[in-house]
DRENDO-1510 file (C-alpha; in Angstrom, 1 decimal, always signed):
<recs>
REC; n; res; u; v; w
REC; 1; UNK; +62.5; -21.4; -67.4 .
REC; 2; UNK; +61.0; -21.3; -71.2 .
REC; 3; UNK; +62.5; -19.5; -73.7 .
REC; 4; UNK; +61.0; -17.7; -76.7 .
REC; 5; UNK; +63.3; -17.6; -79.6 .
REC; 6; UNK; +63.8; -15.3; -82.7 .
REC; 7; UNK; +63.9; -17.5; -85.7 .
REC; 8; UNK; +64.7; -14.4; -87.4 .
REC; 9; UNK; +68.1; -14.8; -85.7 .
REC; 10; UNK; +68.4; -17.5; -84.0 .
REC; 11; UNK; +71.1; -16.5; -81.8 .
REC; 12; UNK; +69.1; -14.4; -80.2 .
REC; 13; UNK; +65.6; -15.5; -77.3 .
REC; 14; UNK; +63.6; -14.1; -74.6 .
REC; 15; UNK; +62.9; -15.4; -71.0 .
REC; 16; UNK; +59.8; -16.5; -71.2 .
REC; 17; UNK; +58.8; -13.5; -69.2 .
REC; 18; UNK; +60.6; -10.2; -68.5 .
REC; 19; UNK; +61.6; -8.0; -66.1 .
REC; 20; UNK; +60.2; -4.5; -66.7 .
REC; 21; UNK; +62.5; -2.1; -64.7 .
REC; 22; UNK; +60.2; +1.3; -65.4 .
REC; 23; UNK; +60.0; +1.9; -61.8 .
REC; 24; UNK; +63.2; +0.7; -60.4 .
REC; 25; UNK; +63.6; +4.4; -59.1 .
REC; 26; UNK; +60.5; +4.1; -57.0 .
REC; 27; UNK; +61.6; +0.9; -55.0 .
REC; 28; UNK; +64.3; +2.9; -52.9 .
REC; 29; UNK; +66.4; +0.0; -53.2 .
REC; 30; UNK; +70.0; +0.4; -52.7 .
REC; 31; UNK; +72.8; -0.1; -55.0 .
REC; 32; UNK; +73.5; -3.8; -53.2 .
REC; 33; UNK; +69.9; -4.4; -52.9 .
REC; 34; UNK; +69.2; -3.5; -56.9 .
REC; 35; UNK; +72.0; -6.5; -57.3 .
REC; 36; UNK; +70.1; -9.2; -55.6 .
REC; 37; UNK; +67.2; -8.8; -56.9 .
REC; 38; UNK; +68.9; -9.4; -60.4 .
REC; 39; UNK; +70.6; -12.4; -59.2 .
REC; 40; UNK; +67.3; -13.7; -57.8 .
REC; 41; UNK; +64.9; -13.1; -61.2 .
REC; 42; UNK; +68.4; -14.0; -63.1 .
REC; 43; UNK; +68.7; -17.9; -60.8 .
REC; 44; UNK; +64.6; -17.8; -61.2 .
REC; 45; UNK; +65.2; -17.8; -65.3 .
REC; 46; UNK; +64.0; -14.4; -65.6 .
REC; 47; UNK; +67.2; -12.7; -68.0 .
REC; 48; UNK; +65.6; -10.3; -70.3 .
REC; 49; UNK; +65.6; -7.3; -68.4 .
REC; 50; UNK; +63.8; -4.5; -70.5 .
REC; 51; UNK; +64.4; -0.7; -69.5 .
REC; 52; UNK; +63.9; +3.0; -71.4 .
REC; 53; UNK; +66.4; +6.0; -71.5 .
REC; 54; UNK; +63.2; +7.8; -70.5 .
REC; 55; UNK; +62.3; +5.8; -67.2 .
REC; 56; UNK; +62.9; +7.4; -63.6 .
REC; 57; UNK; +62.6; +10.2; -65.5 .
REC; 58; UNK; +66.3; +10.0; -67.5 .
REC; 59; UNK; +67.7; +8.0; -64.0 .
REC; 60; UNK; +66.5; +4.3; -64.4 .
REC; 61; UNK; +69.1; +3.4; -66.2 .
REC; 62; UNK; +71.5; +4.9; -64.2 .
REC; 63; UNK; +70.3; +2.8; -61.7 .
REC; 64; UNK; +70.8; -0.2; -63.4 .
REC; 65; UNK; +74.4; +0.3; -63.8 .
REC; 66; UNK; +75.3; +1.2; -60.9 .
REC; 67; UNK; +74.1; -2.3; -59.4 .
REC; 68; UNK; +75.7; -3.9; -62.8 .
REC; 69; UNK; +79.2; -2.0; -61.5 .
REC; 70; UNK; +79.1; -3.7; -58.0 .
REC; 71; UNK; +78.6; -7.0; -59.9 .
REC; 72; UNK; +79.9; -6.9; -63.6 .
REC; 73; UNK; +79.6; -11.0; -64.3 .
REC; 74; UNK; +75.6; -10.7; -63.9 .
REC; 75; UNK; +76.1; -8.9; -66.9 .
REC; 76; UNK; +76.6; -12.3; -69.4 .
REC; 77; UNK; +73.2; -13.7; -67.8 .
REC; 78; UNK; +70.9; -11.2; -69.1 .
REC; 79; UNK; +69.3; -9.9; -72.3 .
REC; 80; UNK; +69.3; -5.9; -71.7 .
REC; 81; UNK; +66.5; -4.4; -74.0 .
REC; 82; UNK; +66.2; -0.6; -73.7 .
REC; 83; UNK; +64.6; +2.0; -75.8 .
REC; 84; UNK; +64.6; +5.7; -77.5 .
REC; 85; UNK; +62.5; +7.7; -79.3 .
REC; 86; UNK; +61.1; +9.6; -77.0 .
REC; 87; UNK; +62.1; +13.3; -75.7 .
REC; 88; UNK; +60.3; +14.6; -72.6 .
REC; 89; UNK; +60.5; +18.0; -71.7 .
REC; 90; UNK; +62.9; +19.4; -69.4 .
REC; 91; UNK; +66.2; +19.6; -68.0 .
REC; 92; UNK; +67.7; +15.5; -68.7 .
REC; 93; UNK; +66.5; +16.5; -72.2 .
REC; 94; UNK; +66.9; +19.5; -73.5 .
REC; 95; UNK; +63.6; +19.9; -74.9 .
REC; 96; UNK; +61.0; +22.6; -74.6 .
REC; 97; UNK; +58.1; +20.2; -75.5 .
REC; 98; UNK; +57.6; +16.1; -74.7 .
REC; 99; UNK; +57.9; +15.1; -78.7 .
REC; 100; UNK; +59.6; +11.8; -80.9 .
REC; 101; UNK; +62.6; +11.5; -82.2 .
REC; 102; UNK; +63.5; +8.9; -84.3 .
REC; 103; UNK; +66.6; +11.6; -86.4 .
REC; 104; UNK; +70.2; +9.8; -87.0 .
REC; 105; UNK; +71.6; +12.2; -84.9 .
REC; 106; UNK; +69.2; +11.7; -81.9 .
REC; 107; UNK; +69.3; +7.9; -81.9 .
REC; 108; UNK; +72.6; +7.6; -81.9 .
REC; 109; UNK; +73.3; +10.1; -78.9 .
REC; 110; UNK; +70.5; +8.3; -77.4 .
REC; 111; UNK; +72.1; +4.9; -77.8 .
REC; 112; UNK; +75.4; +6.3; -76.6 .
REC; 113; UNK; +73.7; +8.0; -73.5 .
REC; 114; UNK; +72.6; +4.5; -72.8 .
REC; 115; UNK; +75.2; +2.9; -72.5 .
REC; 116; UNK; +77.4; +5.0; -70.5 .
REC; 117; UNK; +74.4; +5.2; -67.9 .
REC; 118; UNK; +74.4; +1.4; -68.2 .
REC; 119; UNK; +78.1; +1.3; -68.1 .
REC; 120; UNK; +77.9; -1.3; -70.9 .
REC; 121; UNK; +79.1; -1.8; -74.7 .
REC; 122; UNK; +76.7; -3.2; -76.1 .
REC; 123; UNK; +73.0; -3.5; -75.4 .
REC; 124; UNK; +71.1; -6.6; -76.5 .
REC; 125; UNK; +68.0; -5.3; -78.2 .
REC; 126; UNK; +67.5; -1.3; -79.4 .
REC; 127; UNK; +63.5; -0.2; -79.7 .
REC; 128; UNK; +62.5; +2.5; -80.8 .
REC; 129; UNK; +59.9; +3.0; -78.2 .
REC; 130; UNK; +57.1; +5.0; -80.4 .
REC; 131; UNK; +56.5; +5.4; -83.8 .
REC; 132; UNK; +57.6; +9.3; -85.4 .
REC; 133; UNK; +54.9; +10.7; -87.4 .
REC; 134; UNK; +58.3; +12.5; -88.8 .
REC; 135; UNK; +60.2; +8.9; -89.2 .
REC; 136; UNK; +62.7; +9.3; -92.3 .
REC; 137; UNK; +62.6; +5.6; -92.9 .
REC; 138; UNK; +66.3; +5.8; -95.0 .
REC; 139; UNK; +67.9; +7.9; -92.1 .
REC; 140; UNK; +66.9; +5.8; -89.6 .
REC; 141; UNK; +67.6; +2.6; -90.6 .
REC; 142; UNK; +71.2; +3.9; -91.8 .
REC; 143; UNK; +72.1; +4.6; -88.4 .
REC; 144; UNK; +70.3; +1.4; -86.8 .
REC; 145; UNK; +72.3; -0.5; -89.1 .
REC; 146; UNK; +75.6; +1.4; -88.0 .
REC; 147; UNK; +75.0; +0.9; -84.6 .
REC; 148; UNK; +74.7; -2.5; -85.1 .
REC; 149; UNK; +78.0; -2.8; -87.1 .
REC; 150; UNK; +80.1; -0.8; -84.6 .
REC; 151; UNK; +78.6; -3.1; -81.8 .
REC; 152; UNK; +76.6; -1.0; -80.1 .
REC; 153; UNK; +73.6; -2.4; -80.7 .
REC; 154; UNK; +73.4; -6.1; -81.0 .
REC; 155; UNK; +69.7; -6.7; -82.6 .
REC; 156; UNK; +66.7; -4.4; -83.7 .
REC; 157; UNK; +62.8; -3.9; -82.4 .
REC; 158; UNK; +60.5; -1.6; -82.1 .
REC; 159; UNK; +57.6; -0.3; -79.8 .
REC; 160; UNK; +54.1; +0.4; -80.4 .
REC; 161; UNK; +54.5; +0.2; -83.9 .
REC; 162; UNK; +51.4; -0.9; -85.9 .
REC; 163; UNK; +51.7; -3.4; -89.0 .
REC; 164; UNK; +52.0; -0.7; -91.6 .
REC; 165; UNK; +54.9; +1.4; -89.4 .
REC; 166; UNK; +56.7; -2.3; -88.8 .
REC; 167; UNK; +57.0; -2.6; -92.5 .
REC; 168; UNK; +57.9; +0.5; -93.6 .
REC; 169; UNK; +61.1; +0.5; -91.5 .
REC; 170; UNK; +61.5; -2.9; -92.3 .
REC; 171; UNK; +61.4; -2.2; -95.9 .
REC; 172; UNK; +64.9; +0.3; -95.6 .
REC; 173; UNK; +66.3; -2.4; -93.5 .
REC; 174; UNK; +68.7; -5.3; -93.8 .
REC; 175; UNK; +68.3; -6.4; -90.5 .
REC; 176; UNK; +65.1; -7.9; -88.7 .
REC; 177; UNK; +63.4; -6.5; -86.8 .
REC; 178; UNK; +62.8; -9.2; -84.2 .
REC; 179; UNK; +60.1; -7.9; -81.4 .
REC; 180; UNK; +57.4; -5.0; -81.0 .
REC; 181; UNK; +56.5; -4.5; -77.3 .
REC; 182; UNK; +53.0; -3.4; -77.7 .
REC; 183; UNK; +50.3; -3.0; -74.5 .
REC; 184; UNK; +47.9; -6.4; -74.6 .
REC; 185; UNK; +46.0; -7.3; -71.2 .
REC; 186; UNK; +42.3; -8.6; -70.5 .
REC; 187; UNK; +41.9; -5.2; -70.4 .
REC; 188; UNK; +43.5; -4.4; -73.6 .
REC; 189; UNK; +42.7; -7.0; -75.9 .
REC; 190; UNK; +42.6; -5.2; -79.2 .
REC; 191; UNK; +46.0; -5.9; -80.5 .
REC; 192; UNK; +44.3; -9.8; -81.0 .
REC; 193; UNK; +41.9; -8.5; -83.4 .
REC; 194; UNK; +43.2; -5.0; -85.3 .
REC; 195; UNK; +46.8; -7.2; -86.6 .
REC; 196; UNK; +49.2; -6.0; -84.7 .
REC; 197; UNK; +49.7; -10.5; -83.3 .
REC; 198; UNK; +48.8; -11.2; -86.6 .
REC; 199; UNK; +51.5; -9.6; -88.2 .
REC; 200; UNK; +53.7; -10.6; -85.4 .
REC; 201; UNK; +53.2; -14.1; -86.4 .
REC; 202; UNK; +53.4; -13.7; -89.8 .
REC; 203; UNK; +56.7; -11.8; -89.8 .
REC; 204; UNK; +57.9; -14.4; -86.7 .
REC; 205; UNK; +58.3; -11.2; -84.9 .
REC; 206; UNK; +58.4; -11.9; -81.1 .
REC; 207; UNK; +55.7; -9.6; -78.8 .
REC; 208; UNK; +56.8; -7.9; -75.6 .
REC; 209; UNK; +53.4; -7.1; -73.7 .
REC; 210; UNK; +53.9; -4.3; -71.2 .
REC; 211; UNK; +50.8; -3.1; -68.8 .
REC; 212; UNK; +49.8; -6.6; -68.7 .
REC; 213; UNK; +47.4; -6.4; -65.9 .
REC; 214; UNK; +46.3; -3.3; -67.3 .
REC; 215; UNK; +48.3; -0.4; -65.1 .
REC; 216; UNK; +47.1; -2.6; -62.0 .
REC; 217; UNK; +43.1; -2.0; -62.8 .
REC; 218; UNK; +43.0; -6.1; -62.5 .
REC; 219; UNK; +43.7; -6.0; -58.7 .
REC; 220; UNK; +42.1; -3.0; -57.9 .
REC; 221; UNK; +40.3; -1.1; -60.5 .
REC; 222; UNK; +36.7; +0.1; -59.4 .
REC; 223; UNK; +35.2; +0.3; -63.2 .
REC; 224; UNK; +32.8; -2.0; -64.3 .
REC; 225; UNK; +35.2; -3.9; -66.8 .
REC; 226; UNK; +37.9; -4.7; -64.1 .
REC; 227; UNK; +35.6; -5.7; -61.7 .
REC; 228; UNK; +33.4; -8.0; -64.2 .
REC; 229; UNK; +37.0; -9.6; -65.4 .
REC; 230; UNK; +38.4; -9.4; -61.2 .
REC; 231; UNK; +35.2; -11.8; -60.5 .
REC; 232; UNK; +35.9; -13.9; -63.7 .
REC; 233; UNK; +39.4; -14.6; -62.4 .
REC; 234; UNK; +38.4; -15.3; -59.0 .
REC; 235; UNK; +35.9; -17.7; -60.0 .
REC; 236; UNK; +38.4; -19.1; -61.9 .
REC; 237; UNK; +40.6; -19.3; -59.1 .
REC; 238; UNK; +37.9; -21.2; -57.1 .
REC; 239; UNK; +37.4; -23.9; -59.6 .
REC; 240; UNK; +41.1; -24.6; -59.8 .
REC; 241; UNK; +41.3; -24.1; -56.0 .
REC; 242; UNK; +44.1; -21.2; -56.7 .
REC; 243; UNK; +45.0; -18.9; -53.6 .
REC; 244; UNK; +43.0; -15.8; -55.3 .
REC; 245; UNK; +45.8; -13.1; -54.0 .
REC; 246; UNK; +47.7; -14.8; -56.3 .
REC; 247; UNK; +46.0; -16.8; -58.9 .
REC; 248; UNK; +44.5; -13.9; -60.1 .
REC; 249; UNK; +47.6; -12.6; -61.7 .
REC; 250; UNK; +48.8; -16.2; -62.5 .
REC; 251; UNK; +45.6; -16.8; -64.6 .
REC; 252; UNK; +45.8; -13.1; -66.5 .
REC; 253; UNK; +49.5; -13.9; -67.2 .
REC; 254; UNK; +48.7; -17.6; -68.4 .
REC; 255; UNK; +46.0; -16.2; -70.9 .
REC; 256; UNK; +48.4; -14.1; -72.4 .
REC; 257; UNK; +50.9; -16.8; -72.6 .
REC; 258; UNK; +48.7; -19.2; -74.4 .
REC; 259; UNK; +48.2; -17.1; -77.5 .
REC; 260; UNK; +50.3; -18.6; -80.1 .
REC; 261; UNK; +52.4; -15.1; -81.0 .
REC; 262; UNK; +54.6; -16.2; -77.9 .
REC; 263; UNK; +54.4; -13.3; -76.5 .
REC; 264; UNK; +56.8; -11.7; -73.8 .
REC; 265; UNK; +54.8; -10.7; -70.8 .
REC; 266; UNK; +57.1; -7.6; -69.5 .
REC; 267; UNK; +56.5; -7.6; -65.4 .
REC; 268; UNK; +57.3; -4.1; -63.1 .
REC; 269; UNK; +57.0; -5.1; -60.0 .
REC; 270; UNK; +60.1; -4.9; -57.3 .
REC; 271; UNK; +58.8; -7.2; -54.9 .
REC; 272; UNK; +60.1; -10.3; -55.6 .
REC; 273; UNK; +57.3; -12.8; -53.8 .
REC; 274; UNK; +55.2; -11.6; -56.4 .
REC; 275; UNK; +57.3; -12.2; -59.2 .
REC; 276; UNK; +57.8; -15.6; -58.8 .
REC; 277; UNK; +54.7; -16.1; -57.5 .
REC; 278; UNK; +53.9; -14.8; -61.2 .
REC; 279; UNK; +56.2; -17.4; -62.7 .
REC; 280; UNK; +53.9; -19.9; -61.8 .
REC; 281; UNK; +51.7; -19.0; -64.9 .
REC; 282; UNK; +54.1; -21.1; -66.9 .
REC; 283; UNK; +52.8; -24.3; -65.5 .
REC; 284; UNK; +49.1; -23.1; -66.2 .
REC; 285; UNK; +47.2; -24.3; -68.7 .
REC; 286; UNK; +44.4; -22.8; -69.7 .
REC; 287; UNK; +41.5; -25.1; -71.9 .
REC; 288; UNK; +40.2; -23.4; -74.7 .
REC; 289; UNK; +36.8; -22.3; -73.3 .
REC; 290; UNK; +38.5; -21.1; -70.0 .
REC; 291; UNK; +41.0; -18.7; -72.7 .
REC; 292; UNK; +37.1; -17.3; -74.1 .
REC; 293; UNK; +35.7; -17.2; -70.9 .
REC; 294; UNK; +38.4; -14.6; -69.8 .
REC; 295; UNK; +38.4; -13.1; -73.3 .
REC; 296; UNK; +34.1; -12.6; -72.9 .
REC; 297; UNK; +35.3; -10.9; -69.4 .
REC; 298; UNK; +37.6; -8.2; -70.6 .
REC; 299; UNK; +35.8; -8.0; -73.7 .
REC; 300; UNK; +32.1; -7.3; -72.2 .
REC; 301; UNK; +30.6; -10.0; -74.6 .
REC; 302; UNK; +30.6; -12.9; -76.2 .
REC; 303; UNK; +31.9; -13.6; -79.4 .
REC; 304; UNK; +29.5; -13.0; -82.7 .
</recs>
């Protein structure tokens, strides 16, 4: 499979599509079934596994770690991405209300808890899950660089950060921020126009695209925008001779993959057949007019 390398840190790269595990606890797989799924993805070239401390009500990383414990050699074939900075109210976090926390104490505690839950010594990439209005950039940068120096984190990035928020944190770091995970899809193309993806290109930051199918709206949404995009994709499937059952998904991914920022879509399905079908998007090359036809469907208007 193709890979996306970081020019900021040449030794770090993503698989062209990442495997999102935010629903891992919903899939009702046994630990051995999880091992089989992970191994299948790795054999297909999907080596980037995306998690966060809060996923599955703070249980996904533990479920992931249970599988790795059964076959620890799989770890060497993976890039493990995890996130922190959101605290959800409840016993698992000890928080009274949902809030963001980028304090040095919380970031360290969260990273160390994630490593224990996953049963690993180092995560390949730590992302700050959401920007925090109370972020102390100096204190945060100091703890992030300490975690890298201690070997607990290999590389640093952010998630859902706007360009000025990325710049603030980067101004305090000596290490580069290599990724920004943001929402991008045919039904959420704003990052292509509000500076987010321009900023990634400018600073050679790899964008990871979460919710690439708009939370399933592309397939089953009953609103006018979803129906319009789905109709466009179905017409393109017919013109290209694609099976519409999977072609809609493949074209939606191909649209993202064509963007010059080299974004990495994060797919969150636990269905191996669906994942395998998704990978065929890597072989779909849209021409410029097809790409803009899909953009027009997503935005509901032609370009000016």
